[in-house]
N, CA, C and O of each residue as an XYZ file, in Angstrom:
644
protein
N      90.444     67.445   -152.589
C      91.931     67.578   -151.825
C      92.607     66.286   -152.091
O      93.828     66.194   -152.220
N      91.435     64.870   -152.205
C      92.351     63.726   -152.464
C      93.059     64.166   -154.085
O      94.170     63.788   -154.458
N      92.364     64.810   -154.678
C      93.389     64.620   -156.104
C      94.503     65.996   -155.829
O      95.330     66.096   -156.735
N      94.577     66.599   -155.192
C      95.859     67.300   -154.985
C      96.904     66.807   -154.486
O      98.088     66.999   -154.765
N      96.340     66.060   -153.612
C      97.285     65.227   -152.922
C      97.950     64.029   -153.648
O      98.945     63.485   -153.168
N      97.476     63.691   -154.629
C      97.676     62.975   -155.264
C      98.391     62.886   -156.550
O      98.915     61.909   -157.085
N      98.272     64.533   -157.062
C      99.162     65.304   -157.931
C     100.174     65.437   -157.491
O     101.168     65.295   -158.203
N     100.279     65.768   -156.116
C     101.634     66.043   -155.638
C     102.613     65.300   -155.397
O     103.775     65.440   -155.780
N     102.066     64.316   -154.615
C     102.643     62.493   -154.694
C     103.399     62.432   -155.833
O     104.624     62.310   -155.803
N     102.731     62.512   -156.864
C     103.306     62.544   -158.034
C     104.002     62.738   -158.825
O     104.673     61.950   -159.492
N     103.900     64.299   -158.862
C     105.067     64.946   -159.493
C     106.219     64.549   -158.086
O     107.196     63.901   -158.460
N     106.188     64.815   -156.834
C     107.260     63.972   -155.826
C     108.167     62.975   -156.672
O     109.360     63.068   -156.961
N     107.236     61.997   -156.979
C     107.822     60.743   -157.296
C     108.585     60.391   -158.834
O     109.534     59.671   -159.147
N     107.730     61.212   -159.541
C     108.872     61.902   -160.659
C     109.791     62.563   -160.620
O     110.521     62.458   -161.606
N     110.167     63.396   -159.695
C     111.243     64.508   -159.440
C     112.166     63.058   -158.603
O     113.057     62.495   -159.239
N     111.938     62.764   -157.686
C     112.921     61.639   -157.174
C     113.229     60.496   -158.226
O     114.151     59.724   -157.963
N     112.680     60.376   -159.129
C     113.119     59.363   -160.029
C     113.745     59.954   -161.068
O     114.468     59.199   -161.719
N     113.688     61.009   -161.397
C     114.192     61.446   -162.594
C     115.268     62.049   -161.689
O     116.401     61.586   -161.823
N     115.121     62.788   -161.002
C     116.744     63.086   -160.174
C     117.466     61.843   -159.958
O     117.963     61.537   -161.042
N     117.716     61.109   -159.203
C     118.003     59.653   -158.758
C     118.737     58.967   -160.239
O     119.821     58.383   -160.247
N     118.059     59.147   -161.171
C     118.731     58.372   -162.380
C     119.416     59.436   -162.662
O     120.533     59.021   -162.970
N     119.396     60.549   -162.736
C     120.609     61.379   -163.301
C     121.520     61.343   -162.667
O     122.544     61.613   -163.294
N     121.725     60.996   -161.056
C     123.090     60.556   -160.801
C     123.503     59.359   -160.979
O     124.465     59.045   -160.279
N     123.098     58.573   -161.689
C     123.202     57.452   -161.882
C     123.665     57.384   -163.135
O     124.558     56.607   -163.472
N     123.106     58.168   -163.882
C     123.884     58.208   -165.333
C     124.826     59.207   -165.325
O     125.102     59.605   -166.457
N     125.286     59.630   -164.615
C     126.322     60.620   -164.938
C     127.612     59.472   -164.635
O     128.622     59.513   -165.338
N     127.478     58.528   -163.602
C     128.273     57.423   -163.521
C     128.603     56.706   -164.812
O     129.591     56.739   -165.545
N     127.390     56.010   -164.854
C     127.388     55.015   -166.062
C     127.600     55.572   -167.160
O     128.155     54.635   -167.735
N     127.568     56.845   -168.297
C     127.799     57.268   -169.115
C     129.187     56.632   -169.588
O     129.648     55.808   -170.378
N     129.456     57.300   -168.864
C     131.298     56.999   -169.222
C     132.321     55.590   -168.664
O     133.468     55.301   -169.004
N     131.455     54.940   -167.757
C     132.064     53.908   -166.884
C     132.361     52.880   -167.834
O     131.533     52.648   -168.714
N     133.088     52.440   -167.794
C     134.246     51.106   -168.644
C     135.007     51.690   -169.876
O     135.643     50.871   -170.538
N     135.037     53.479   -170.420
C     135.550     54.256   -171.005
C     136.976     54.190   -171.247
O     137.553     53.937   -170.189
N     137.567     54.284   -171.971
C     139.202     55.393   -171.466
C     139.264     56.655   -171.875
O     138.719     57.307   -172.765
N     140.092     56.877   -170.988
C     140.346     58.770   -170.996
C     142.007     58.677   -170.803
O     142.652     58.316   -169.819
N     142.453     59.139   -172.118
C     143.937     59.155   -171.238
C     144.790     58.171   -170.692
O     145.691     58.432   -169.894
N     144.459     56.795   -171.205
C     144.732     55.771   -171.013
C     144.295     55.262   -169.764
O     144.930     54.291   -169.353
N     143.267     55.725   -168.986
C     142.715     55.239   -167.353
C     141.445     54.859   -168.204
O     140.771     55.454   -169.045
N     141.395     53.155   -167.409
C     139.655     53.067   -167.762
C     139.121     53.409   -166.577
O     139.613     53.368   -165.449
N     137.693     53.869   -167.081
C     136.637     54.759   -165.592
C     136.282     53.374   -165.335
O     135.994     52.417   -166.053
N     136.410     53.596   -163.890
C     135.746     51.894   -162.981
C     134.948     52.583   -162.019
O     134.841     53.809   -161.972
N     134.283     51.616   -161.106
C     133.597     51.865   -160.292
C     134.245     51.289   -159.227
O     133.729     51.247   -158.110
N     135.337     50.838   -159.475
C     136.306     50.378   -157.788
C     136.610     50.794   -156.975
O     136.692     52.017   -157.088
N     136.921     50.352   -155.885
C     137.273     51.151   -154.584
C     139.003     51.320   -154.434
O     139.554     52.114   -153.671
N     139.577     50.521   -155.208
C     141.058     50.704   -155.201
C     141.190     50.289   -156.606
O     140.550     49.403   -157.172
N     142.486     51.361   -157.294
C     142.753     51.181   -158.778
C     144.633     51.170   -158.355
O     144.849     52.136   -157.622
N     145.541     50.606   -158.547
C     146.351     50.801   -158.624
C     147.488     50.510   -159.850
O     147.318     49.574   -160.631
N     148.600     51.360   -159.932
C     149.555     51.090   -161.406
C     150.766     50.645   -161.102
O     151.195     51.100   -160.041
N     151.587     49.787   -161.764
C     153.295     49.470   -161.722
C     153.828     50.072   -163.373
O     153.127     50.199   -164.377
N     154.955     50.297   -163.243
C     155.619     50.458   -164.212
C     157.021     50.479   -163.982
O     157.747     50.821   -163.049
N     157.229     49.857   -165.490
C     159.279     49.451   -164.931
C     159.702     50.226   -166.671
O     159.054     50.523   -167.675
N     160.852     50.281   -166.329
C     161.736     51.439   -167.102
C     161.930     50.664   -168.002
O     161.777     49.445   -168.071
N     162.524     51.920   -169.208
C     162.687     51.167   -170.138
C     163.763     50.326   -170.737
O     164.362     50.179   -169.671
N     164.408     49.731   -171.493
C     165.365     48.719   -171.607
C     166.905     49.565   -170.893
O     167.762     49.058   -170.170
N     166.832     50.825   -171.361
C     168.361     51.603   -171.301
C     168.386     52.227   -169.627
O     169.294     52.866   -169.095
N     167.316     51.879   -169.145
C     167.685     52.468   -167.530
C     168.491     51.392   -166.843
O     168.417     50.187   -167.084
N     169.414     52.090   -165.791
C     170.616     51.227   -164.917
C     169.850     51.328   -163.703
O     169.795     50.291   -163.042
N     169.359     52.150   -163.339
C     169.196     52.101   -161.268
C     167.499     52.216   -161.541
O     167.007     51.139   -161.202
N     166.785     52.855   -161.879
C     165.336     52.760   -161.786
C     164.773     51.157   -161.848
O     165.076     50.353   -162.730
N     164.026     50.937   -160.884
C     163.663     49.767   -161.165
C     162.352     49.547   -161.758
O     162.133     48.997   -162.838
N     161.333     50.127   -160.783
C     160.031     50.036   -161.057
C     159.445     51.433   -159.948
O     160.070     51.903   -158.997
N     157.869     51.915   -160.531
C     157.324     52.730   -160.033
C     155.841     52.488   -159.591
O     155.128     52.070   -160.503
N     155.183     52.679   -158.283
C     153.327     51.839   -158.741
C     152.918     53.654   -157.997
O     153.530     54.688   -157.729
N     151.732     53.200   -157.946
C     150.861     54.128   -157.612
C     149.620     53.603   -156.868
O     149.865     52.426   -156.602
N     148.718     53.850   -156.529
C     147.437     53.866   -156.145
C     146.588     54.624   -155.455
O     147.051     55.524   -154.755
N     145.174     54.404   -155.523
C     144.117     55.127   -154.975
C     142.875     54.143   -153.952
O     142.196     53.195   -154.345
N     142.891     54.549   -153.057
C     141.622     53.668   -152.385
C     140.817     54.452   -151.822
O     140.995     55.619   -151.475
N     139.960     53.830   -151.735
C     138.634     54.425   -151.371
C     138.520     53.748   -149.567
O     138.208     52.642   -149.126
N     138.947     55.047   -148.908
C     138.972     54.720   -147.223
C     137.810     55.251   -146.305
O     137.762     55.020   -145.096
N     136.690     56.132   -147.139
C     135.311     56.425   -146.601
C     134.347     56.824   -147.243
O     134.109     56.257   -148.309
N     133.415     58.021   -146.756
C     132.670     58.887   -147.456
C     133.323     59.809   -148.181
O     133.466     60.865   -147.565
N     133.974     59.786   -149.757
C     134.643     61.151   -150.318
C     135.948     61.184   -149.574
O     136.483     62.241   -149.241
N     136.430     60.022   -149.329
C     138.082     60.159   -148.391
C     138.845     58.760   -148.969
O     138.645     57.552   -148.837
N     139.910     59.671   -149.742
C     140.630     58.329   -150.540
C     142.264     58.377   -149.821
O     142.727     59.441   -149.411
N     142.775     57.510   -149.769
C     144.290     57.399   -149.767
C     144.855     57.219   -150.743
O     144.674     56.125   -151.277
N     145.634     58.047   -151.300
C     147.093     58.142   -152.262
C     148.168     57.914   -151.965
O     148.669     58.385   -150.944
N     148.933     56.960   -152.959
C     150.198     56.442   -152.383
C     151.075     56.199   -153.601
O     150.718     55.921   -154.746
N     152.268     56.358   -153.121
C     153.323     55.999   -154.530
C     154.681     55.822   -154.315
O     155.224     56.632   -153.564
N     155.608     54.596   -155.001
C     156.965     54.440   -154.254
C     157.739     54.078   -155.589
O     157.256     53.801   -156.687
N     159.065     54.151   -155.205
C     160.023     54.609   -156.331
C     160.975     53.395   -155.642
O     161.121     53.261   -154.427
N     161.627     52.488   -156.734
C     162.356     51.348   -156.167
C     163.179     50.990   -156.900
O     162.825     50.167   -157.744
N     164.403     51.380   -156.895
C     165.701     51.064   -157.396
C     166.243     49.856   -157.734
O     165.553     48.983   -157.209
N     167.478     49.213   -158.587
C     167.787     48.124   -158.174
C     169.194     47.927   -157.313
O     169.911     46.933   -157.194
N     169.319     49.416   -156.696
C     170.247     49.101   -155.663
C     170.297     50.366   -155.039
O     169.416     51.159   -155.372
N     171.414     50.852   -153.927
C     171.161     52.008   -153.647
C     171.729     52.910   -154.202
O     172.901     52.831   -154.569
N     170.884     54.071   -154.381
C     171.586     55.219   -155.302
C     171.497     56.493   -154.191
O     171.140     56.566   -153.015
N     172.030     57.499   -155.227
C     172.124     58.704   -154.540
C     171.430     59.577   -154.063
O     171.770     60.486   -153.307
N     169.997     59.238   -154.664
C     168.529     60.319   -154.788
C     168.007     59.453   -155.094
O     168.335     58.671   -155.986
N     166.696     59.401   -154.124
C     165.055     58.790   -155.324
C     164.146     59.256   -154.476
O     164.229     59.684   -153.324
N     163.173     59.095   -155.295
C     162.167     60.648   -155.219
C     160.601     60.149   -155.691
O     160.218     59.994   -156.850
N     160.030     60.001   -154.781
C     158.118     59.850   -155.382
C     158.055     60.881   -155.000
O     158.650     61.405   -154.058
N     156.824     61.551   -156.169
C     155.505     62.614   -155.958
C     154.515     61.884   -157.103
O     154.716     61.482   -158.249
N     153.172     61.920   -156.087
C     152.091     61.657   -156.517
C     151.068     62.613   -156.679
O     151.164     63.513   -155.845
N     149.984     62.756   -157.572
C     149.329     64.100   -157.572
C     147.466     63.244   -157.870
O     147.223     62.126   -158.324
N     146.966     63.802   -157.625
C     145.454     62.805   -157.529
C     144.999     64.094   -158.841
O     145.581     65.119   -159.194
N     144.031     63.609   -159.180
C     143.397     64.263   -160.363
C     142.250     63.598   -160.522
O     141.904     62.506   -160.072
N     141.464     64.681   -161.491
C     139.868     64.439   -161.392
C     139.466     64.962   -162.951
O     139.860     66.008   -163.468
N     138.660     64.048   -163.500
C     138.360     64.297   -164.614
C     136.762     65.174   -164.594
O     135.649     65.106   -164.072
N     137.643     66.090   -165.653
C     136.630     66.869   -165.506
C     136.079     67.661   -167.093
O     136.842     68.448   -167.654
N     135.288     67.474   -167.432
C     134.648     67.676   -168.883
C     135.671     66.813   -169.700
O     136.382     67.434   -170.491
N     135.837     65.397   -169.600
C     136.878     65.065   -170.467
C     138.571     64.866   -170.675
O     139.343     64.311   -171.458
N     138.610     65.632   -169.536
C     139.997     66.023   -169.614
C     140.378     65.982   -167.674
O     139.868     66.493   -166.677
N     141.742     64.912   -168.004
C     142.184     65.032   -166.622
C     142.958     66.173   -166.057
O     143.828     66.852   -166.603
N     142.564     66.231   -165.090
C     143.083     67.973   -164.511
C     143.774     67.620   -162.917
O     143.243     66.682   -162.322
N     144.935     68.344   -162.218
C     145.305     68.237   -161.045
C     144.022     68.622   -160.110
O     143.094     69.402   -160.326
N     144.289     67.863   -159.093
C     142.996     68.232   -158.066
C     143.508     68.236   -156.900
O     142.699     68.801   -156.165
N     144.734     67.801   -156.117
C     145.151     67.912   -155.001
C     147.237     67.226   -155.343
O     147.364     66.023   -155.570
N     148.320     67.971   -155.325
C     149.572     67.299   -155.000
C     149.649     66.975   -153.679
O     149.578     67.705   -152.691
N     149.847     65.467   -153.798
C     150.494     64.969   -152.820
C     152.169     65.538   -151.772
O     152.917     66.515   -151.794
N     152.085     64.414   -151.082
C     153.454     64.887   -150.351
C     154.694     64.437   -151.218
O     154.574     63.446   -151.939
N     156.081     65.254   -151.159
C     157.010     64.620   -151.960
C     157.814     64.034   -151.534
O     158.668     64.825   -151.134
N     158.135     62.913   -151.330
C     159.516     61.873   -150.651
C     160.073     61.839   -151.543
O     159.752     61.648   -152.716
N     161.766     62.185   -150.642
C     162.935     61.882   -150.913
C     163.903     61.599   -149.765
O     164.081     62.130   -148.669
N     164.677     60.181   -150.651
C     165.779     59.924   -149.394
C     166.840     59.851   -150.540
O     166.923     59.798   -151.767
N     167.606     59.882   -149.400
C     169.642     59.852   -149.904
C     170.134     58.551   -149.902
O     169.536     57.823   -149.109
N     171.184     57.931   -150.641
C     171.858     57.000   -150.092
C     170.418     55.809   -149.732
O     170.256     55.116   -148.728
N     169.720     55.905   -150.715
C     168.838     54.398   -150.604
C     168.162     54.034   -151.830
O     167.974     54.850   -152.732
N     167.758     52.707   -151.886
C     166.741     52.150   -152.785
C     165.333     52.122   -153.283
O     164.803     51.805   -154.348
N     164.899     52.592   -152.067
C     163.194     52.543   -151.775
C     162.389     53.814   -151.142
O     162.897     54.107   -150.060
N     161.585     54.433   -151.390
C     160.868     55.834   -151.248
C     159.460     55.384   -151.715
O     159.029     54.732   -152.666
N     158.816     56.144   -150.412
C     157.336     55.934   -150.419
C     156.760     57.110   -149.940
O     157.276     57.829   -149.085
N     155.361     57.364   -150.659
C     154.179     58.782   -149.976
C     152.891     57.886   -149.725
O     152.571     56.762   -150.113
N     152.227     58.925   -148.844
C     150.766     58.378   -148.249
C     149.920     59.842   -148.209
O     150.363     60.960   -147.945
N     148.873     59.533   -148.479
C     148.013     61.089   -148.320
C     146.646     60.894   -148.136
O     146.207     59.827   -148.565
N     145.979     61.549   -147.684
C     144.592     60.734   -146.863
C     144.253     62.384   -147.501
O     144.819     63.425   -147.167
N     142.854     62.159   -148.777
C     142.556     63.317   -148.964
C     141.275     63.015   -148.957
O     140.739     61.911   -149.056
N     140.674     64.395   -148.796
C     138.801     64.156   -149.100
C     138.669     65.136   -150.591
O     139.446     65.951   -151.088
N     137.119     64.561   -151.077
C     137.328     64.869   -152.647
C     136.185     65.099   -152.469
O     135.685     64.797   -151.386
N     135.295     65.803   -153.642
C     133.981     66.111   -153.940
C     133.378     65.187   -154.631
O     133.937     64.795   -155.656
N     132.013     64.579   -154.214
C     131.460     63.584   -155.538
C     130.982     63.542   -156.529
O     130.793     64.671   -156.981
N     130.633     62.689   -157.212
C     130.505     63.264   -158.568
C     130.926     62.984   -159.390
O     130.339     62.978   -160.472
N     132.406     62.552   -159.175
C     133.804     62.265   -160.356
C     134.178     61.499   -160.026
O     134.038     60.880   -158.970
N     135.117     61.281   -161.418
C     136.266     60.201   -161.546
C     137.807     60.728   -160.890
O     138.527     61.659   -161.252
N     137.937     59.971   -160.054
C     139.926     60.103   -159.529
C     140.627     59.132   -160.243
O     140.301     58.035   -160.697
N     141.654     59.771   -160.243
C     143.339     58.944   -160.554
C     144.281     59.342   -159.709
O     144.170     60.294   -158.936
N     145.186     58.660   -159.824
C     146.882     58.871   -159.151
C     148.017     59.250   -160.529
O     148.308     58.285   -161.235
N     148.365     60.022   -160.736
C     149.464     60.011   -161.067
C     150.696     60.103   -160.844
O     151.041     61.285   -160.831
N     151.953     59.023   -160.567
C     153.109     58.911   -159.962
C     154.103     59.415   -160.598
O     153.994     59.351   -161.822
N     155.328     60.044   -160.069
C     156.381     60.712   -160.917
C     157.382     60.036   -159.825
O     157.425     60.340   -158.633
N     158.162     59.077   -160.466
C     159.042     58.688   -159.970
C     160.357     58.954   -160.729
O     160.436     58.994   -161.957
N     161.556     59.161   -159.721
C     162.803     59.452   -160.135
C     164.303     58.994   -159.087
O     164.240     58.936   -157.859
N     165.597     58.702   -159.907
C     166.430     58.439   -158.943
C     167.521     59.412   -159.743
O     167.367     59.786   -160.905
N     168.648     59.746   -158.898
C     169.885     60.237   -159.348
C     170.819     59.550   -159.061
O     170.755     58.971   -157.977
N     171.675     59.413   -159.667
C     172.876     58.212   -159.352
C     174.044     58.678   -160.161
O     174.077     58.498   -161.379
N     175.414     59.531   -159.221
C     176.310     60.053   -159.969
C     175.682     61.456   -160.904
O     174.941     62.342   -160.478
N     176.229     61.311   -162.230
C     175.182     62.069   -163.022
C     174.102     61.702   -163.992
O     173.652     62.289   -164.976
N     173.829     60.596   -163.440
C     172.385     59.968   -164.351
C     171.586     60.456   -163.782
O     171.783     60.696   -162.591
N     170.556     60.747   -164.301
C     168.776     60.676   -163.897
C     168.106     60.312   -164.730
O     168.202     60.544   -165.935
N     166.979     59.401   -163.906
C     166.053     58.778   -164.552
C     164.941     58.872   -163.958
O     164.679     58.846   -162.755
N     163.890     59.052   -165.413
C     162.427     59.259   -164.504
C     161.551     58.720   -165.351
O     161.773     58.595   -166.555
N     160.300     58.302   -164.664
C     159.430     57.421   -164.954
C     157.680     58.257   -164.191
O     157.601     58.676   -163.037
N     156.561     58.289   -165.180
C     155.333     58.359   -164.613
C     154.516     57.383   -165.027
O     154.553     56.800   -166.110
N     153.656     57.195   -163.988
C     152.548     55.838   -164.273
C     151.102     56.969   -163.685
O     151.096     57.989   -162.997
N     149.946     56.130   -164.390
C     148.948     56.473   -164.120
C     147.800     55.141   -163.546
O     147.608     54.034   -164.050
N     147.188     55.762   -162.334
C     145.945     54.761   -162.301
C     144.178     54.770   -162.894
O     143.445     55.724   -163.153
N     143.985     53.607   -162.942
C     142.949     53.353   -163.328
C     141.807     54.617   -163.088
O     142.457     55.406   -162.403
N     140.586     55.162   -163.272
C     139.659     56.473   -162.810
C     139.033     55.668   -161.652
O     139.382     54.502   -161.469
N     138.550     55.983   -161.238
C     138.117     55.277   -159.928
C     136.503     56.560   -159.369
O     136.635     57.619   -158.755
N     135.603     56.140   -159.700
C     134.036     57.148   -159.371
C     133.803     57.483   -157.755
O     133.553     56.615   -156.918
N     133.872     58.243   -157.605
C     133.339     58.870   -156.322
C     131.989     59.561   -156.387
O     131.940     60.509   -157.170
N     130.836     59.255   -155.685
C     129.701     59.324   -155.334
C     129.693     60.607   -154.910
O     128.662     61.098   -154.450
């Protein structure tokens, strides 16, 4: 009876160690690599800021961020800033997940649009699945008269257990 109990204990211990190491291996395998411009991290907050090309006259910058706020809950934010008040200013965020080596849209954030303004922002709280890297893609734009200027940003990747 003791021999049987020891074998069962050894098998259970082996299974626990194997499954536990597989879980850690999934994050560590890609940790520190760059996929489509995003460094894969274990940070609890990642952000990005982009500045326009020299030829732009009105678009000052765009920012995006992703923050872990709880177990498998993230806050995704984005903002667009113009150099002065413009006819239309907008920001759209997208939560992307790394799946099979490719970033795919997981959820679209709230589109924020303002008129005759120089700043707009948006924020969404999203529940995600564990075991993946996530990032925020931000799309920023302004319209002033017949001129339209746009930019896109990507945060680094954040591992969610």
